[in-house]
C-alpha atoms as one frame of an Amber mdcrd trajectory, in Angstrom:
protein
   0.019   0.040  -0.075   1.553   3.263  -1.107   1.904   5.920   1.544  -0.889
   8.558   1.255   1.790  11.274   1.494   3.649   9.897  -1.521   0.480   9.803
  -3.431  -0.364  13.374  -2.409   3.169  14.755  -3.198   2.947  13.099  -6.941
  -0.473  14.815  -7.619   0.860  18.221  -6.128   3.984  18.030  -8.197   2.388
  16.753 -11.513  -0.958  18.579 -11.579  -0.366  21.490  -9.209   1.852  23.468
 -11.617  -1.027  23.361 -14.195  -3.167  25.638 -11.917  -0.413  27.541  -9.933
  -0.728  31.350 -10.549   0.032  34.207  -8.291  -0.484  37.782  -9.384   1.845
  38.955  -6.568   4.934  38.319  -8.847   6.079  39.851 -11.961   6.240  36.267
 -13.639   2.784  35.361 -12.407   2.521  32.196 -14.456   6.152  30.833 -14.099
   7.787  30.887 -10.816   4.603  29.743  -8.690   4.764  26.711 -10.881   8.243
  26.082  -9.792   7.323  26.581  -6.251   4.484  24.206  -6.406   6.635  21.476
  -8.190   9.371  21.741  -5.555   6.767  21.430  -2.675   5.284  18.485  -4.395
   8.568  16.944  -4.784   9.387  17.499  -1.158   6.112  15.792  -0.183   6.456
  13.000  -2.260  10.114  12.331  -1.110   8.965  12.572   2.483   6.074  10.160
   1.620   8.415   7.656   0.107  10.656   7.641   3.276   7.616   7.188   5.479
   6.140   4.305   3.604   6.028   1.100   5.809   6.360  -0.999   2.611   9.578
   0.546   1.460  11.910  -2.045   2.677   9.623  -4.759   1.033   9.765  -3.043
  -2.160  13.593  -2.879  -2.389  13.843  -5.974  -4.145  10.649  -5.590  -6.116
  10.969  -6.060  -9.787   8.836  -4.465 -12.595   7.957  -6.580 -15.534   9.569
  -4.103 -17.898  13.204  -2.453 -17.917  14.147   0.170 -15.318  14.185   3.828
 -15.991  16.517   4.821 -13.152  19.718   4.359 -15.063  18.664   6.518 -17.968
  17.353   9.261 -15.684  20.679   9.225 -13.930  22.572   9.488 -17.233  20.526
  12.493 -18.218  21.072  14.110 -14.906  24.677  13.442 -15.266  24.831  15.000
 -18.794  23.080  18.079 -17.432  25.402  18.519 -14.539  28.364  18.357 -16.882
  26.815  20.685 -19.249  25.895  23.078 -16.545  29.451  22.920 -15.197  30.710
  23.968 -18.560  27.784  26.412 -19.399  28.230  29.610 -21.466  25.846  31.081
 -18.700  25.953  29.135 -15.330  23.313  30.989 -13.460  20.794  30.580 -16.406
  21.869  26.853 -16.759  21.060  26.221 -13.099  17.925  28.087 -12.581  16.482
  28.268 -15.888  15.588  31.120 -18.383  13.273  33.779 -16.595  10.516  33.667
 -18.903   9.796  29.857 -18.408  12.180  28.413 -15.824  11.572  25.049 -17.515
  14.824  23.774 -18.918  17.458  24.612 -16.472  19.059  22.032 -14.168  16.910
  22.895 -11.136  13.489  22.352 -12.745  14.556  19.305 -14.797  16.259  17.630
 -11.787  12.942  18.081  -9.861  11.215  16.436 -12.919  13.641  13.492 -12.628
  12.853  13.246  -8.954   9.001  12.886  -9.605   9.851  10.219 -12.323  12.071
   8.221  -9.832   9.444   8.343  -7.241   6.502   7.578  -9.360   8.001   4.491
 -11.035   7.732   2.703  -7.506   4.435   4.256  -6.369   2.136   1.308  -7.431
  -0.789   0.929  -9.552  -3.277   2.332  -7.277  -1.249   5.620  -6.965  -1.032
   5.660 -10.811  -4.754   5.417 -11.327  -5.168   8.293  -8.841  -2.714  10.354
 -10.637  -4.514   9.798 -13.830  -7.771  10.844 -12.272  -6.246  13.993 -10.822
  -4.784  14.960 -14.226  -8.043  14.351 -15.977  -9.879  16.849 -13.456  -6.975
  19.432 -13.782  -7.203  19.492 -17.560 -11.080  19.945 -17.473 -10.483  22.849
 -15.022  -7.718  24.436 -17.271 -10.151  24.119 -20.216 -13.103  25.581 -18.372
 -10.928  28.475 -17.121  -9.709  29.144 -20.695 -13.321  29.144 -22.273 -14.297
  31.529 -19.524 -11.536  33.919 -20.674 -13.349  34.121 -23.967 -16.236  35.683
 -22.189 -13.965  38.091 -20.458 -14.216  36.708 -17.008 -10.738  36.282 -16.085
  -9.374  39.141 -13.734  -5.764  38.027 -14.388  -6.050  39.231 -17.976  -5.963
  42.850 -16.731  -2.601  42.196 -15.409  -1.138  40.751 -18.568  -2.789  42.888
 -21.088  -5.518  40.684 -22.496  -5.630  37.487 -24.731  -2.826  37.267 -27.093
  -4.310  37.439 -30.614  -7.627  36.194 -29.178  -5.987  32.827 -28.095  -6.790
  31.643 -24.619  -3.925  31.051 -22.062  -5.866  29.682 -19.194  -3.777  29.350
 -16.067  -0.547  28.426 -18.153   0.094  31.838 -19.668   0.512  30.906 -23.288
  -1.846  29.473 -25.794   0.914  27.147 -27.049   1.930  25.867 -23.768  -1.662
  25.497 -22.736  -2.190  23.420 -25.891   0.728  21.277 -25.081  -0.665  20.584
 -21.513  -4.103  19.933 -22.733  -2.803  17.338 -25.593  -1.017  15.479 -22.906
  -4.008  15.342 -20.459  -6.399  14.304 -22.987  -5.254  10.634 -23.126  -5.727
  10.613 -19.218  -9.266  11.666 -19.783  -9.907   9.238 -22.212  -8.530   6.537
 -19.749 -11.131   7.649 -17.170 -14.006   7.907 -19.811 -13.437   4.405 -21.129
 -11.813   2.434 -18.237 -13.158   4.131 -15.137 -14.242   1.858 -12.363 -17.835
   3.107 -12.297 -20.362   4.595 -14.704 -20.161   7.972 -12.883 -16.405   8.151
 -13.297 -16.678   7.323 -17.013 -19.239  10.185 -17.293 -16.879  12.535 -15.727
 -14.030  11.622 -17.815 -16.112  12.050 -20.903 -17.126  15.425 -19.804 -13.771
  16.361 -18.977 -12.361  15.096 -22.433 -15.034  17.219 -24.161 -14.046  20.213
 -22.324 -10.493  19.508 -23.363 -11.260  19.190 -26.837 -12.863  22.570 -26.818
 -10.053  23.915 -24.878  -7.551  22.774 -27.488  -9.567  24.162 -30.220  -9.459
  27.770 -28.985  -5.715  27.758 -28.375  -5.147  27.663 -32.233  -1.962  25.768
 -31.597  -1.323  23.378 -34.637   1.376  21.576 -32.969  -0.912  20.925 -30.040
  -3.641  19.648 -32.214  -1.351  17.172 -33.979   0.148  16.143 -30.667  -3.498
  15.511 -29.100  -4.647  13.707 -32.179  -1.540  11.410 -31.776  -1.963  10.896
 -28.163  -5.589   9.970 -28.305  -4.849   7.512 -31.023  -1.950   5.939 -29.393
  -4.287   5.294 -26.196  -6.938   3.884 -28.377  -4.540   1.729 -30.257  -2.778
   0.333 -27.211  -5.854  -0.468 -25.285  -7.279  -2.419 -28.323 -10.032  -0.100
 -29.352  -8.636   0.044 -32.904  -8.481  -3.712 -33.500  -8.783  -4.630 -37.120
  -7.086  -3.095 -40.040 -10.347  -1.538 -41.403 -11.245   0.241 -38.212  -7.740
   1.540 -37.957  -7.867   2.980 -41.403 -11.218   4.518 -40.660  -9.840   6.177
 -37.519  -6.741   7.382 -39.353  -8.720   8.669 -42.203 -11.110  10.500 -39.745
  -8.223  12.167 -37.922  -6.623  13.098 -41.228 -10.047  14.568 -42.399 -10.555
  16.545 -39.331  -7.048  17.858 -39.398  -7.369  19.028 -42.968 -10.639  20.705
 -42.176  -9.273  22.535 -39.093  -6.512  23.750 -41.219  -8.760  24.984 -44.017
 -10.924  26.975 -41.653  -8.086  28.420 -39.587  -5.726  29.326 -42.345  -6.952
  32.836 -42.519  -6.605  33.360 -38.852  -3.081  31.966 -39.102  -2.200  34.419
 -41.708  -3.583  37.214 -39.658  -1.519  36.395 -36.616   1.696  35.886 -38.491
   1.942  32.066 -38.159   3.444  31.702 -41.408   6.139  34.064 -40.455   6.650
  32.074 -37.235   7.172  29.089 -39.492   9.952  30.810 -41.232  11.564  31.961
 -38.052  11.160  28.233 -36.772  13.335  27.158 -39.723  15.889  29.967 -38.984
  16.025  28.977 -35.366  16.645  25.228 -36.282  19.581  26.333 -38.514  21.031
  28.204 -35.601  20.667  25.303 -33.302  22.593  23.138 -35.484  25.485  25.790
 -36.010  25.470  26.017 -32.168  25.786  22.291 -31.806  28.772  22.221 -34.210
  30.591  24.975 -32.274  30.035  23.213 -28.994  29.685  19.557 -29.883  30.540
  17.664 -26.646  28.595  19.287 -23.858  26.735  22.150 -25.575  26.227  25.629
 -24.544  24.710  24.716 -21.136  20.912  23.993 -20.234  18.624  26.909 -21.004
  21.465  28.991 -22.410  20.049  28.739 -26.081  18.810  32.367 -26.161  22.193
  33.687 -24.568  24.041  32.244 -27.481  21.468  32.702 -30.441  22.596  36.091
 -31.222  26.147  34.572 -32.308  24.760  31.879 -34.483  21.443  33.321 -36.083
  21.452  33.790 -39.733  19.880  36.209 -42.181  16.799  34.280 -42.655  16.044
  34.427 -38.849  16.691  38.064 -38.818  14.441  38.697 -41.783  11.508  36.890
 -40.072  11.963  37.973 -36.443  13.694  41.498 -36.818  17.076  42.775 -35.838
  16.298  42.245 -31.904  14.091  39.115 -32.415  15.026  36.113 -30.384  13.955
  32.484 -29.164  14.215  30.888 -25.786  14.509  27.415 -27.139  15.257  25.665
 -30.450  11.718  24.455 -31.024  12.692  20.975 -31.504  13.771  18.819 -28.640
  16.478  16.861 -30.582  18.261  19.990 -31.639  17.559  21.679 -28.316  19.317
  18.843 -26.518  22.094  18.717 -28.999  22.776  22.425 -28.761  22.589  22.792
 -24.910  23.961  19.508 -23.825  25.821  18.244 -26.829  26.359  14.629 -28.126
  26.529  13.392 -24.461  23.088  14.825 -23.500  21.515  13.696 -26.771  22.846
  10.182 -26.120  21.403  10.187 -22.657  18.032  11.439 -23.867  17.885   8.715
 -26.713  18.567   6.261 -23.907  15.841   7.483 -21.841  13.276   7.535 -24.811
  14.358   3.896 -25.559  13.970   2.791 -21.923  10.540   4.441 -21.953   9.431
   2.685 -24.960  10.692  -0.705 -23.518   9.068  -0.168 -20.279   5.606   0.675
 -21.889   5.746  -2.372 -23.973   6.438  -4.647 -21.047   3.504  -2.954 -19.102
   1.003  -3.275 -22.093   1.440  -7.077 -22.008   0.091  -6.989 -18.618  -3.855
  -6.746 -18.195  -3.800  -5.227 -14.902  -1.414  -2.383 -16.004  -2.473  -1.825
 -19.626  -4.987   0.904 -19.170  -2.794   3.390 -16.856   0.314   2.359 -19.011
  -1.592   3.307 -22.236  -2.646   6.529 -20.844   0.723   7.465 -19.509   2.343
   6.338 -22.738   0.022   8.369 -24.839   0.601  11.504 -22.975   4.404  10.939
 -23.573   3.685  10.422 -27.168   1.646  13.718 -27.377   4.581  15.592 -25.633
   7.134  13.876 -28.028   5.192  15.116 -31.021   4.706  18.607 -29.581   8.319
  18.901 -28.809   9.265  18.649 -32.500   7.949  22.154 -33.127   7.574  23.837
 -29.600   9.353  23.684 -26.230   7.310  21.741 -23.616   6.588  24.057 -20.671
   7.268  23.536 -17.104   3.855  22.251 -16.286   4.194  19.866 -19.367   7.524
  18.651 -18.084   5.946  17.787 -14.744   3.249  15.932 -16.449   5.765  14.094
 -18.476   7.804  12.993 -15.610   4.775  11.638 -13.733   3.662   9.753 -16.975
   7.317   8.503 -17.427   7.141   7.003 -13.857   3.573   5.659 -14.217   4.423
   3.710 -17.408   4.829   0.991 -14.898   4.798   2.129 -11.279   5.982  -1.132
  -9.985   9.541  -0.707  -9.777  11.886  -1.036  -6.875  12.063   1.749  -4.327
  15.271   2.983  -2.551  15.285   4.911   0.575  18.594   6.290  -0.598  16.837
   7.898  -3.527  14.061   9.043  -1.346  16.692  10.829   0.920  18.488  12.347
  -1.791  15.246  13.443  -3.317  14.123  15.045  -0.050  17.314  16.951   0.148
  17.344  18.279  -3.378  13.570  19.225  -2.960  14.154  21.142   0.058  16.946
  23.125  -1.784  14.559  23.670  -4.602  11.850  24.959  -2.281  14.336  27.431
  -0.864  15.596  28.565  -4.170  11.971  28.924  -5.446  11.161  31.251  -2.483
  14.203  33.207  -3.097  13.408  33.836  -6.883   9.735  34.658  -5.774  10.924
  37.240  -3.253  13.165  39.039  -5.840  10.287  39.020  -8.233   7.961  40.390
  -5.928  10.414  43.353  -5.483  10.605  43.749  -9.356   6.818  43.823  -9.449
   6.716  46.449  -6.949   9.342  48.583  -8.817   7.310  48.062 -12.095   4.010
  49.316 -10.263   5.845  52.253  -8.690   7.291  53.283 -12.074   3.845  53.128
 -13.544   2.417  55.215 -10.836   5.086  57.770 -11.296   7.066  57.256  -8.225
  10.508  56.842  -9.665  12.343  56.943  -6.346  10.419  54.069  -4.953  10.816
  52.220  -8.044  14.509  52.503  -8.013  14.675  51.269  -4.435  12.568  48.216
  -5.370  14.676  47.525  -8.608  17.816  47.831  -6.287  16.274  45.241  -3.771
  15.526  42.914  -6.728  18.966  43.009  -7.941  20.675  42.506  -4.713  18.499
  39.537  -3.873  18.974  38.133  -7.444  21.864  39.722  -9.363  21.965  37.055
 -11.959  18.545  38.128 -13.603  19.244  40.223 -16.688  15.763  41.746 -16.760
  16.018  43.280 -13.298  19.158  44.811 -14.059  18.202  46.359 -17.296  14.891
  47.803 -15.984  16.976  49.382 -13.220  19.612  50.868 -15.794  16.914  52.040
 -17.997  15.205  53.938 -15.332  18.399  55.477 -14.178  19.247  56.619 -17.578
  15.757  58.083 -18.123  15.903  60.015 -14.865  19.323  61.275 -15.793  18.053
  62.632 -19.178  15.246  64.564 -17.372  17.343  65.799 -14.494  18.376  69.579
 -14.496  20.887  69.382 -11.776  24.237  68.398 -13.255  25.531  66.860  -9.925
  22.353  64.970  -9.526  22.480  63.715 -13.114  26.076  62.691 -12.905  25.170
  60.707  -9.741  22.345  58.865 -11.603  24.512  57.939 -14.382  27.328  56.654
 -12.031  24.765  54.603 -10.415  23.654  53.306 -13.825  27.271  52.401 -14.564
  27.665  50.498 -11.273  24.328  48.584 -12.028  25.675  47.788 -15.590  28.865
  46.414 -14.395  26.831  43.936 -12.272  24.892  42.987 -15.234  27.937  42.165
 -17.128  29.681  40.364 -14.391  27.020  37.936 -14.476  25.988  38.120 -17.963
  28.953  38.679 -19.846  27.795  37.105 -23.249  24.544  39.145 -23.220  24.458
  41.902 -25.780  21.964  43.753 -23.779  24.201  43.844 -20.697  27.191  45.072
 -22.694  24.951  47.683 -24.390  23.949  48.970 -21.015  27.572  49.335 -19.905
  28.624  50.850 -22.985  25.998  53.525 -23.247  26.005  54.351 -19.499  29.826
  54.913 -19.693  29.513  56.963 -22.641  26.625  59.172 -21.222  28.536  59.655
 -17.820  31.667  60.778 -19.823  29.583  63.424 -21.639  28.410  64.707 -18.372
  31.873  65.256 -17.100  32.592  61.874 -15.470  35.841  60.034 -15.774  36.785
  59.142 -19.338  35.138  56.024 -20.364  34.924  56.272 -24.043  37.505  53.542
 -24.522  35.862  51.178 -22.062  32.480  51.996 -23.541  33.861  51.075 -27.223
  35.094  47.769 -25.738  31.801  46.818 -24.305  29.934  47.571 -27.385  32.280
  45.575 -29.464  31.731  42.737 -27.122  28.061  43.148 -27.479  28.272  43.086
 -31.214  30.024  39.933 -31.220  27.157  38.477 -28.957  24.585  39.727 -31.312
  25.733  40.801 -34.777  22.220  42.387 -35.614  21.265  44.124 -32.462  20.162
  47.501 -34.103  19.937  49.688 -30.802  23.506  48.571 -29.948  24.782  49.337
 -33.465  23.252  52.716 -33.533  25.069  53.519 -29.986  28.214  52.232 -31.485
  27.695  54.607 -34.370  27.166  57.554 -32.334  30.088  56.735 -30.135  32.499
  56.208 -33.080  31.395  59.907 -34.300  32.225  61.294 -30.773  35.540  59.483
 -30.670  36.371  60.189 -34.270  36.738  56.410 -34.937  36.246  56.395 -38.678
  36.553  52.511 -39.276  33.898  51.885 -36.491  31.675  54.542 -37.929  31.855
  53.181 -41.467  31.378  49.481 -40.196  28.321  50.710 -38.122  26.882  52.505
 -41.105  27.337  49.321 -43.340  25.711  47.150 -40.652  22.830  49.411 -40.328
  22.257  49.562 -44.220  22.389  45.600 -44.347  19.798  45.382 -41.797  17.519
  47.905 -43.405  17.730  45.565 -46.639  16.992  42.526 -44.515  14.088  44.047
 -42.675  12.419  46.888 -44.607   9.982  48.846 -42.627  11.098  47.655 -39.345
């Protein structure tokens, strides 16, 4: 009998991030999910340690091959890649806008998978039910957004292009989570223990289909179709070649019809342009992997390095300062950020998951939950070929990986290590949230016309978390803005001196970020013009470093041109003029 605390922790870790939102932070859809995932992992780890049957399960053997070895290999590759990362803080914590693919969140997902693989069939069935209900709640909330019933939308500026985000924060990410949850809902609708549960499952599945439709995410639609088809096939509900062909034909016809109906809306919201950018980012990821073949650039450091490897096709579609957080393909992403070692570990994990699923499908008692979990992973696998899986989706994938066959051996050593790491993750999440609350207070004060309060709050945010680029850039930007409007020369110089100090902190922790180098170069030049110490040479050096970090960064090139004119640097001025002309040709009208 699985400990109730373990089961509760697994439900919290896998389903809690789907619903976790906190308007009291600047990243209201992201950091709360990381905290809930950390808390769920801690509770599940504590439950595994308290389980009275843990000693008896040490020698238990699952009918299928184990997944702990591949999980350990993936973690090892991530640790090595983080140690050699081009931006270690980002690789540890994850990129700010998503906090999904850094070492911290991915290790938490590994904890969930490791604990779930020994939780037992009863816990797996309970987990699938909880996921089915969470998916229905997400869909219902998203549909309510279309009627303007979501108070959170006032904080984020409304629905992006009329597409619902529910409690996930992005229509594409929402589509990913719903596509993964649909097989769990089908499992409840078709294999629920009672007629009442089957009716609830059918209702939740219907809500999820409606929620998927209004996300207008083609990748999510395809992933949902694949996931649902896999579940039906693996549970024997598509027996017979004619029925299989009929199901495939109906799915293809539905996909074609959906495409035909929504092509005008895709064009209106720039989806074709997004497709062109995706091709450009794939090429950049490949070039990145060739430059860092063994261990990659570091987990979640893709955006940091994109400026060095993007081509003209990417700039043409996304603009001179456009960027991407991920490679929009899991194989290319893994290869770029963790090299061939990470890709080999990832492939091993995929193979082990497939073998474990095949073993569980042969067992009548485990077939239905195994098929539901395997279908959820299949949906995530398809989705990841076009878009990054969000943090909430990764938590679901971790639980699904563990529940492919939750009858594996349990180790108190793994439970102890998981509890220790989860406690550290909870502390780290609270720290990140505290800094983010200071940033939110600063943003609100700035919008309310209280610049001094905003400066104090930005300073608090950067003291708490000096690694975060966005906090520092906001602080430097406000200091420079106040300096431009200040009449007192001494006060103006003091503001610019503070901007230079803040910019140096930015560069210390983000030396490969063009924005950080631009902030330092611009602040030094402005201070020199106001009678400060001569920083023109250092300013020029910072801008050159920034240009190497992002060759198409137009604002930086424009600052470089102005500085070259002030210094009389003809070569730099001519080069900057040439670069700006090339960008004008690549991006006319932008």
